[in-house]
C-alpha positions as CSV (number, residue, x, y, z in Angstrom):
1,M,131.6,77.0,129.9
2,R,135.4,77.1,129.5
3,T,137.2,79.6,127.3
4,D,140.8,80.0,126.1
5,V,142.6,82.0,128.8
6,Q,146.4,82.4,128.6
7,Q,148.4,83.8,131.4
8,V,151.2,86.0,129.9
9,A,152.6,87.6,133.1
10,D,151.7,87.8,136.8
11,G,148.1,88.9,137.0
12,T,147.9,89.4,133.2
13,Y,145.7,87.2,131.0
14,L,144.9,87.2,127.3
15,V,141.5,85.7,126.6
16,Y,140.6,84.4,123.1
17,G,137.0,85.1,122.4
18,S,135.1,83.8,119.4
19,D,137.1,86.1,117.1
20,T,138.2,89.0,119.3
21,N,140.5,89.0,122.3
22,W,140.1,90.7,125.7
23,V,142.5,91.1,128.6
24,I,142.1,90.6,132.3
25,L,144.4,92.4,134.8
26,S,144.1,91.0,138.3
27,E,145.5,92.5,141.5
28,G,144.4,90.8,144.7
29,D,140.6,90.5,144.6
30,A,140.2,93.3,142.0
31,V,140.2,93.2,138.3
32,T,140.6,95.5,135.3
33,L,138.9,94.2,132.1
34,I,140.1,95.5,128.8
35,D,137.5,95.1,126.0
36,T,134.5,92.9,126.2
37,G,134.1,91.0,122.9
38,Y,131.1,90.6,120.7
39,P,127.6,90.6,122.3
40,G,127.6,86.9,121.6
41,D,130.7,86.4,123.7
42,R,129.0,87.2,127.0
43,A,129.1,83.6,128.3
44,R,132.8,83.4,127.3
45,L,133.5,86.7,129.0
46,L,131.9,85.7,132.3
47,A,133.5,82.3,132.1
48,S,137.0,83.8,131.6
49,L,136.6,85.9,134.8
50,Q,135.7,82.7,136.7
51,E,138.7,80.9,135.3
52,V,141.1,83.4,136.7
53,G,139.3,83.2,140.1
54,S,137.3,86.4,139.7
55,A,133.7,87.5,139.0
56,P,132.0,90.3,137.3
57,E,131.3,92.0,140.7
58,A,135.1,92.2,141.2
59,V,135.7,94.2,138.0
60,T,136.9,97.6,139.2
61,A,136.6,99.1,135.7
62,V,136.3,98.3,132.0
63,L,138.8,99.9,129.7
64,I,137.8,99.9,126.0
65,T,140.4,100.2,123.3
66,H,137.8,101.4,120.8
67,A,134.1,101.3,120.4
68,H,133.6,98.8,117.6
69,T,130.9,96.3,118.5
70,D,133.3,93.4,118.7
71,H,135.2,95.2,121.5
72,L,132.3,97.1,123.2
73,G,129.7,94.3,122.9
74,N,129.2,93.6,126.7
75,A,130.3,96.8,128.2
76,E,126.8,98.2,128.8
77,H,125.7,94.9,130.3
78,L,128.5,95.1,132.9
79,R,127.7,98.8,133.6
80,A,124.0,98.3,133.9
81,T,124.1,95.0,135.9
82,Y,127.1,95.6,138.2
83,G,127.6,99.4,138.1
84,T,131.0,98.9,136.5
85,P,132.5,102.2,135.1
86,I,133.4,102.2,131.4
87,Y,136.5,104.2,130.5
88,L,137.7,105.3,127.0
89,H,139.9,107.9,125.4
90,P,137.9,111.2,125.4
91,A,137.6,111.2,121.6
92,E,136.0,107.7,121.8
93,V,133.4,108.5,124.4
94,P,130.8,109.8,121.9
95,H,131.5,106.8,119.7
96,A,130.7,104.5,122.7
97,R,127.4,106.4,123.2
98,R,126.7,105.8,119.5
99,E,126.4,109.4,118.7
100,F,128.0,108.2,115.5
101,L,129.3,104.8,114.3
102,H,132.7,104.6,112.6
103,Q,132.7,100.9,111.7
104,V,133.1,98.9,108.5
105,S,129.7,99.0,106.7
106,I,127.9,96.0,105.3
107,G,128.2,97.5,101.8
108,T,132.0,97.7,102.2
109,V,132.1,94.1,103.4
110,L,130.1,92.9,100.5
111,R,132.3,94.8,98.0
112,N,135.3,93.0,99.6
113,G,133.5,89.6,99.7
114,W,135.7,88.2,96.9
115,R,138.7,88.5,99.2
116,P,139.8,85.3,101.0
117,G,138.2,84.9,104.4
118,V,135.9,87.9,104.2
119,L,132.6,86.1,103.8
120,P,133.2,83.5,106.5
121,W,134.3,86.2,108.9
122,A,131.2,88.3,108.0
123,I,128.9,85.4,108.7
124,H,130.5,84.8,112.1
125,A,130.3,88.5,112.9
126,L,126.6,88.6,112.1
127,R,125.9,85.5,114.2
128,S,127.9,87.0,117.1
129,G,126.0,90.3,117.1
130,G,128.4,92.4,115.0
131,T,125.6,94.6,113.8
132,A,123.8,94.9,117.2
133,H,123.2,98.4,118.6
134,V,125.3,98.3,121.8
135,P,125.6,101.9,123.1
136,V,127.0,102.5,126.6
137,S,124.7,104.9,128.3
138,S,127.3,106.7,130.4
139,P,130.8,106.0,129.2
140,E,133.5,108.1,130.9
141,P,136.9,109.5,129.8
142,F,139.9,108.2,131.6
143,P,140.6,109.5,135.1
144,P,143.5,112.0,134.9
145,A,146.1,110.0,136.8
146,V,148.7,108.2,134.7
147,P,149.3,105.3,135.1
148,L,145.6,104.7,135.8
149,D,144.8,104.0,139.4
150,L,143.3,100.6,138.5
151,P,144.5,97.0,138.9
152,G,147.5,96.5,136.6
153,R,148.3,100.2,136.5
154,P,147.8,100.5,132.7
155,V,149.1,103.5,130.9
156,P,146.9,104.7,128.0
157,V,148.6,105.3,124.6
158,H,146.5,107.1,122.1
159,T,146.8,105.3,118.7
160,P,144.2,106.9,116.4
161,G,143.5,105.7,112.9
162,H,141.5,102.6,113.3
163,T,139.1,105.0,115.1
164,D,139.7,108.5,116.2
165,G,140.0,107.7,119.9
166,H,141.6,104.2,119.6
167,C,143.8,103.7,122.6
168,S,146.3,100.9,123.5
169,Y,147.4,100.2,127.0
170,H,151.0,99.8,128.2
171,L,152.0,97.8,131.3
172,P,155.6,99.1,131.8
173,E,156.5,97.0,134.8
174,A,155.4,93.8,133.0
175,G,156.8,94.7,129.6
176,V,153.3,94.2,128.0
177,L,151.4,96.1,125.4
178,I,147.6,95.6,125.0
179,A,147.3,96.9,121.5
180,G,143.6,96.5,120.6
181,D,143.4,96.9,116.8
182,A,146.3,99.3,116.5
183,L,148.6,96.3,116.0
184,V,147.4,92.7,115.6
185,S,149.0,89.4,114.9
186,G,146.4,87.8,112.7
187,H,142.8,88.1,111.5
188,P,140.4,85.7,109.6
189,T,140.5,88.1,106.6
190,S,144.3,88.3,106.4
191,R,146.7,85.7,105.0
192,L,149.5,87.3,107.0
193,K,150.8,85.9,110.3
194,G,152.6,87.9,112.9
195,P,152.6,91.7,113.5
196,Q,150.4,93.6,111.1
197,L,147.7,96.2,110.6
198,L,144.2,95.0,110.0
199,P,143.1,95.1,106.3
200,D,142.4,98.6,105.0
201,M,138.6,98.3,105.0
202,F,138.5,98.2,108.8
203,H,140.3,101.5,109.4
204,R,138.7,104.9,109.6
205,E,141.9,106.6,108.5
206,R,144.6,104.2,107.3
207,A,147.3,106.8,107.1
208,R,146.8,107.7,110.8
209,A,146.8,104.0,111.7
210,V,150.2,103.6,110.1
211,A,151.5,106.8,111.7
212,S,150.3,105.6,115.2
213,L,152.8,102.7,115.0
214,A,155.5,105.2,115.8
215,A,153.9,105.7,119.3
216,L,154.3,101.9,119.9
217,E,157.8,101.6,118.5
218,V,159.3,103.6,121.4
219,L,157.6,101.6,124.2
220,D,159.5,99.2,126.3
221,A,157.7,95.9,125.9
222,D,158.4,92.4,124.7
223,V,154.9,90.9,124.9
224,L,152.2,92.1,122.5
225,L,148.5,91.3,123.4
226,P,146.5,92.1,120.2
227,G,142.8,92.5,119.7
228,H,143.0,89.8,117.1
229,G,145.5,86.9,116.7
230,P,147.8,85.1,119.2
231,V,150.1,86.6,121.7
232,H,153.3,87.8,120.1
233,R,156.6,87.7,122.0
234,G,159.6,89.8,121.0
235,A,160.7,93.5,121.0
236,L,157.7,95.7,120.5
237,G,159.7,98.1,118.4
238,E,160.5,95.4,115.9
239,A,156.9,94.2,115.8
240,A,155.7,97.7,115.0
241,L,158.3,98.2,112.4
242,Q,157.3,94.9,110.7
243,A,153.7,96.0,110.6
244,R,154.7,99.4,109.1
245,E,156.8,97.7,106.4
246,R,153.9,95.3,105.6
247,A,151.6,98.3,105.3
248,L,153.7,100.1,102.7
């Protein structure tokens, strides 16, 4: 199986899953994987590693932006099968263990079903395992070193609001931000194109999600790799400001 892999910088690849993106950072024979797609994206995930000349055995660690099922979906498979450590922001670790679930409910989706794109997106999410129970049995908080001592040397940036422990990842030397769902460039339930927040129903605390854009505005980056939507090129500060203005 081939999947849509886009190289955006040396050793940095954005992968378009069935609806959610993930990122591969390669350094020699080693790889850092950021997010893992829906459970139904497993074949695409494994194929994407192969397409960049890697393999699941070469994944040094998985970093998760946040523990929603469309980003966490294959993390436990990698941990259980290959012994891959799964790292998140400390506030997101219990979410990954499924001590609680802060994710849009089926009831909320149904109440918003009249909105353009919501029902087709919901059907796709269900078919992809969006309601599957996918806890990680032993997720870990980030190691203390910053940047992280992993391929790509990502720097975690806490961006709460979408979830309490949502974290983006900055690659200062490459001028890249891996934003997860803190800043996206499109979504099937949105008519907007370009930098934006996800629709309100997806955020645990919308006001915090808007406030977290300030943490991104000051970062030196000109390539945005979102959790949803295509790569966006241009000053990150301007992209974050555009998303803030659209959210008002």
